[in-house]
C-alpha positions as CSV (number, residue, x, y, z in Angstrom):
1,M,0.0,0.0,0.0
2,K,1.3,3.4,-1.0
3,V,-0.5,6.1,1.0
4,A,-0.3,9.9,0.7
5,I,-1.4,12.7,3.1
6,V,-2.0,16.1,1.6
7,G,-2.0,18.9,4.2
8,A,0.3,16.9,6.5
9,S,1.3,19.8,8.7
10,G,-2.2,20.9,9.6
11,A,-4.2,19.7,12.7
12,V,-6.1,17.1,10.7
13,G,-2.9,16.0,8.8
14,Q,-1.2,15.4,12.1
15,E,-4.2,13.5,13.3
16,F,-4.0,11.3,10.2
17,L,-0.5,10.3,11.1
18,R,-1.6,9.3,14.7
19,V,-4.7,7.5,13.6
20,L,-3.0,5.6,10.8
21,D,-0.4,4.4,13.3
22,E,-2.8,3.6,16.1
23,R,-5.0,1.5,13.8
24,Q,-2.0,-0.2,12.1
25,F,-3.2,0.8,8.7
26,P,-1.3,-1.2,6.1
27,I,1.3,1.1,4.6
28,D,4.4,0.2,2.7
29,E,5.3,3.7,1.6
30,L,4.0,7.0,3.0
31,L,4.1,10.3,1.2
32,L,3.5,13.6,2.8
33,F,2.5,16.8,0.9
34,G,2.1,20.4,1.9
35,S,2.3,24.0,0.9
36,Q,5.5,26.0,0.3
37,R,5.4,26.9,4.0
38,S,5.4,23.3,5.2
39,A,7.5,21.7,2.5
40,G,10.7,20.3,4.0
41,R,9.4,19.6,7.4
42,R,9.9,16.1,8.7
43,Y,7.5,14.0,10.8
44,P,8.2,10.7,12.5
45,F,6.1,7.7,11.5
46,R,6.7,4.1,12.6
47,G,10.4,4.7,13.4
48,K,11.2,6.8,10.4
49,E,11.1,10.4,9.5
50,V,9.1,11.4,6.4
51,E,9.8,14.7,4.7
52,V,6.9,16.9,3.5
53,K,7.1,17.4,-0.3
54,L,5.7,20.4,-2.0
55,L,2.3,19.7,-3.6
56,Q,2.7,20.2,-7.3
57,H,1.1,19.3,-10.6
58,N,3.5,16.5,-11.5
59,E,3.7,12.6,-11.3
60,D,4.2,12.4,-7.5
61,F,0.9,10.5,-7.1
62,C,1.8,7.7,-9.6
63,G,1.4,4.4,-7.8
64,V,-0.5,5.9,-4.8
65,D,-3.4,3.8,-3.7
66,I,-5.1,6.1,-1.3
67,A,-4.6,9.8,-0.8
68,F,-6.1,11.5,2.3
69,T,-6.5,15.2,1.7
70,S,-7.0,18.0,4.2
71,A,-5.7,21.2,2.7
72,G,-8.8,23.2,2.1
73,A,-11.5,23.2,-0.6
74,S,-9.6,25.3,-3.1
75,T,-6.5,23.1,-3.0
76,S,-8.7,19.9,-3.3
77,R,-10.4,21.3,-6.4
78,E,-7.2,22.4,-8.0
79,F,-5.3,19.2,-7.4
80,A,-8.1,16.5,-7.6
81,E,-7.2,15.5,-11.2
82,T,-3.5,15.4,-10.4
83,I,-4.1,13.2,-7.3
84,T,-6.5,10.8,-9.0
85,R,-5.0,10.7,-12.5
86,H,-3.1,7.4,-12.0
87,G,-5.9,5.6,-10.1
88,A,-5.5,6.8,-6.5
89,V,-8.6,7.0,-4.4
90,M,-8.8,10.6,-3.0
91,I,-10.6,10.7,0.4
92,D,-11.1,14.4,0.8
93,N,-11.8,16.1,4.1
94,S,-12.7,19.5,2.6
95,S,-16.1,20.8,1.5
96,A,-15.1,20.9,-2.1
97,F,-17.1,17.8,-3.4
98,R,-19.5,16.9,-0.6
99,M,-22.7,17.8,-2.5
100,D,-21.5,16.7,-6.0
101,A,-23.9,14.0,-7.3
102,D,-21.0,11.9,-8.6
103,V,-19.0,12.0,-5.4
104,P,-20.1,9.7,-2.5
105,L,-20.3,11.4,1.0
106,V,-19.5,8.6,3.5
107,V,-19.7,7.8,7.2
108,P,-18.8,4.1,7.4
109,E,-21.3,3.4,10.3
110,C,-24.1,4.7,8.0
111,N,-23.4,4.2,4.3
112,A,-20.0,2.5,3.8
113,E,-21.2,0.9,0.6
114,D,-21.6,4.3,-1.1
115,A,-17.8,4.5,-1.2
116,L,-17.7,1.7,-3.8
117,V,-19.4,3.9,-6.4
118,R,-17.0,6.8,-7.1
119,P,-16.9,7.7,-10.8
120,R,-14.3,10.5,-10.3
121,G,-12.1,8.5,-7.9
122,I,-13.1,10.9,-5.0
123,I,-14.8,10.1,-1.7
124,A,-15.9,13.1,0.4
125,N,-15.5,13.1,4.2
126,P,-18.5,15.0,5.7
127,N,-18.5,18.0,7.9
128,C,-17.4,17.1,11.5
129,T,-20.7,18.1,13.2
130,T,-22.7,16.1,10.6
131,I,-20.5,13.0,11.1
132,M,-21.0,13.0,14.8
133,M,-24.7,13.5,14.6
134,V,-25.4,10.8,11.9
135,V,-23.4,8.2,13.7
136,V,-25.9,8.6,16.5
137,L,-29.0,9.1,14.3
138,Q,-28.6,6.0,12.1
139,P,-29.4,3.5,14.9
140,I,-32.6,5.5,15.7
141,E,-33.5,5.6,12.0
142,R,-33.4,1.8,12.0
143,L,-36.1,1.8,14.8
144,S,-38.3,4.4,13.1
145,H,-37.9,6.8,10.3
146,I,-36.7,10.2,11.5
147,E,-38.8,13.0,10.0
148,R,-37.4,16.1,11.7
149,I,-34.2,17.0,13.4
150,H,-33.4,20.1,15.5
151,V,-29.8,20.5,16.7
152,A,-27.7,23.0,18.6
153,S,-24.0,22.5,18.3
154,Y,-21.4,23.6,20.8
155,Q,-18.2,23.6,18.8
156,S,-14.7,23.9,20.2
157,A,-11.8,26.1,19.0
158,S,-10.1,23.1,17.3
159,G,-12.9,23.1,14.6
160,A,-11.1,26.2,13.2
161,G,-7.7,24.5,13.2
162,A,-4.5,24.4,15.2
163,A,-4.0,28.2,15.0
164,A,-7.4,28.8,16.5
165,M,-6.6,26.5,19.4
166,Q,-3.4,28.4,20.0
167,E,-5.3,31.7,19.9
168,L,-7.8,30.6,22.5
169,E,-5.0,29.6,24.9
170,Q,-3.2,32.8,24.1
171,Q,-6.4,34.8,24.9
172,Y,-6.7,33.2,28.3
173,R,-3.1,34.0,29.1
174,Q,-3.5,37.6,27.9
175,L,-6.7,38.2,29.9
176,A,-5.1,36.8,33.0
177,E,-2.3,39.3,32.6
178,G,-4.6,42.2,32.0
179,Q,-3.7,42.5,28.3
180,E,-6.0,43.0,25.3
181,P,-6.7,39.6,23.8
182,T,-5.5,38.8,20.3
183,V,-8.5,38.2,17.9
184,R,-7.8,36.9,14.5
185,K,-9.4,33.5,13.9
186,F,-12.9,34.4,15.1
187,P,-15.2,37.5,14.8
188,Y,-14.8,38.1,18.5
189,Q,-12.8,37.1,21.5
190,L,-13.6,33.4,22.2
191,A,-12.2,33.1,25.7
192,Y,-15.0,33.5,28.3
193,N,-17.5,33.8,25.5
194,V,-19.7,31.9,23.0
195,I,-20.2,33.0,19.4
196,P,-23.4,32.0,17.6
197,Q,-21.8,31.9,14.2
198,I,-19.7,29.3,12.5
199,D,-18.8,30.1,8.8
200,V,-20.6,32.8,6.8
201,F,-24.3,33.6,6.8
202,Q,-26.5,32.7,3.9
203,D,-29.5,34.6,2.5
204,N,-31.9,32.5,4.6
205,G,-30.2,33.6,7.8
206,Y,-28.5,30.2,8.4
207,T,-24.7,29.9,8.2
208,K,-22.9,27.6,5.8
209,E,-22.1,25.2,8.7
210,E,-25.8,25.0,9.5
211,M,-26.8,24.3,5.9
212,K,-24.1,21.6,5.7
213,M,-25.9,19.8,8.5
214,F,-29.2,20.0,6.6
215,N,-27.8,18.9,3.2
216,E,-25.2,16.4,4.2
217,T,-27.5,14.5,6.6
218,R,-29.9,13.9,3.8
219,K,-27.2,12.7,1.4
220,I,-25.5,10.3,3.9
221,M,-28.6,8.8,5.4
222,H,-30.5,8.7,2.1
223,T,-33.4,10.4,3.9
224,D,-35.9,13.2,3.4
225,A,-35.5,14.3,7.0
226,R,-35.2,18.1,7.5
227,C,-32.5,19.3,9.9
228,S,-32.6,22.8,11.5
229,A,-29.3,23.6,13.1
230,M,-27.9,26.4,15.3
231,C,-24.1,26.2,15.3
232,V,-22.2,27.9,18.2
233,R,-18.5,28.3,18.9
234,I,-17.6,27.8,22.5
235,S,-14.4,28.2,24.4
236,S,-13.5,24.5,24.9
237,L,-10.3,23.5,23.3
238,R,-11.1,20.2,21.6
239,S,-14.2,18.1,21.0
240,H,-17.6,19.3,19.8
241,S,-20.9,18.6,21.5
242,E,-24.5,18.7,20.2
243,A,-28.0,18.9,21.7
244,V,-30.3,17.0,19.4
245,W,-34.1,16.7,19.1
246,V,-35.5,14.1,16.7
247,E,-39.1,13.4,15.7
248,T,-39.8,9.9,14.5
249,R,-42.7,8.5,12.5
250,E,-43.5,6.0,15.2
251,P,-43.2,6.9,18.9
252,L,-40.0,5.5,20.6
253,T,-39.2,5.1,24.3
254,P,-35.9,6.4,25.7
255,E,-35.2,2.8,26.7
256,Q,-35.5,1.6,23.1
257,V,-33.2,4.3,21.9
258,R,-30.7,3.7,24.6
259,E,-30.5,0.0,23.8
260,A,-30.1,0.7,20.1
261,L,-27.3,3.1,20.7
262,R,-25.5,0.7,23.1
263,Q,-25.4,-1.8,20.3
264,A,-24.4,0.7,17.6
265,P,-20.8,0.8,16.2
266,G,-18.9,3.9,17.0
267,V,-21.2,4.9,19.9
268,T,-20.7,4.8,23.6
269,V,-23.6,5.5,25.9
270,V,-22.9,7.5,29.1
271,D,-26.3,8.2,30.5
272,D,-26.7,8.1,34.3
273,P,-28.0,11.5,35.4
274,S,-28.5,10.3,39.0
275,H,-24.7,10.1,39.3
276,Q,-24.0,13.1,37.0
277,Q,-22.7,10.8,34.3
278,Y,-23.0,12.3,30.8
279,P,-20.6,13.1,27.9
280,M,-18.4,16.2,28.0
281,P,-15.5,17.5,25.9
282,L,-13.3,17.1,28.9
283,F,-13.5,13.3,28.6
284,T,-14.2,12.7,24.9
285,A,-11.1,14.5,23.4
286,G,-8.8,11.9,21.8
287,K,-11.5,9.1,21.8
288,D,-12.7,7.3,18.8
289,D,-16.4,7.0,19.6
290,I,-19.2,9.5,19.8
291,Y,-20.5,9.6,23.4
292,V,-24.2,9.9,24.0
293,G,-26.3,10.7,27.1
294,R,-29.3,12.7,28.5
295,I,-31.5,10.4,26.4
296,R,-35.1,11.3,27.2
297,Q,-38.6,11.9,25.9
298,D,-39.2,15.2,24.2
299,L,-41.9,17.0,26.2
300,A,-42.9,19.1,23.1
301,T,-43.9,16.3,20.8
302,P,-45.2,12.7,21.4
303,N,-42.9,11.2,18.8
304,G,-39.8,13.1,20.0
305,I,-36.6,12.0,21.6
306,T,-33.9,14.4,22.7
307,L,-30.3,13.6,23.6
308,W,-26.8,15.0,24.1
309,L,-23.6,13.9,22.3
310,S,-20.0,14.7,22.4
311,G,-17.0,13.6,20.3
312,D,-13.6,14.5,19.1
313,Q,-14.2,16.3,15.8
314,I,-10.5,16.2,14.7
315,K,-10.5,12.5,15.3
316,K,-13.9,10.9,14.4
317,G,-15.1,14.2,12.8
318,A,-12.2,14.2,10.4
319,A,-9.2,11.9,10.3
320,L,-10.6,8.7,11.8
321,N,-13.7,8.8,9.6
322,A,-11.5,9.1,6.5
323,V,-9.2,6.3,7.7
324,Q,-12.2,4.1,8.3
325,I,-13.3,4.7,4.7
326,G,-9.9,3.5,3.6
327,E,-10.1,0.4,5.8
328,Y,-13.5,-0.4,4.2
329,L,-12.0,-0.1,0.7
330,I,-9.2,-2.4,1.7
331,K,-11.6,-4.9,3.2
332,K,-13.6,-4.9,0.0
333,G,-10.4,-5.2,-2.0
334,E,-11.2,-2.1,-4.0
335,F,-8.8,0.8,-3.9
336,G,-6.2,2.5,-6.1
337,G,-8.6,2.1,-9.1
338,R,-8.0,-1.7,-9.0
339,P,-11.0,-3.8,-7.9
């Protein structure tokens, strides 16, 4: 297996390295690519140091089986043909191709088989908040069709990248020392604050992040469910959380939902309010699963269930999900353009 990582120096690129190693992903040769700024850096991987090469329009991807890309939508669009020209499967973490009809949008716990039909050699990794939510919704969908979803997300600084995490830490230090906080990555100071905006606003008053949750959920789950989202940036460092309300066609009990989630892949139930046991970013950072708790009947509708979830959006919400797609392709013996 010849594997490439594009955007190796970023937060997700670094997570790719950790996850590939943790999961003993079969790699005979690893190539790392980056921008002019990161080219030449060296990163350890399985006892060796791998140098980051400058991403260029050349033959560097010849012989590559799987390329994990996380360098932004514009880079993905520009280099997609170069990356896939010789048969590599491009598993892309950007928003560039997610809603293209001829590009599958995949969360392995929900629709792994969609990855096998990829006319352009590209598989899109969904938005992190969508990934986390659909991993939890799919087991409920199997009990009864979900017709409506309301969700409020509580998204950590890491969702905006490594520099945003550093800025949040810097802001807390500056404020503790009586200094004006540095504000570059967000519209306002994030320390001691919440910001009800992630990405830019659309004409309908929703942000792009919120519309991603609407559109991507429908594509991944092959559903007509409508999702209304409110996405909020909070001052935790890593791991996102979501409060989710679902309305199903048939009424479900919390016990039914709890049991379905206990048996679901990629989900850990932590739901014991009497002992103050529920998921929190403090405990879900660095974990593979999406953690779910506060499962209860929705008091506003007879067919409603509401729950709380938390998960590491750099891990499962990005790198791990992509690697799991790669694992599925290997299991099926279909990668690198060679069934």
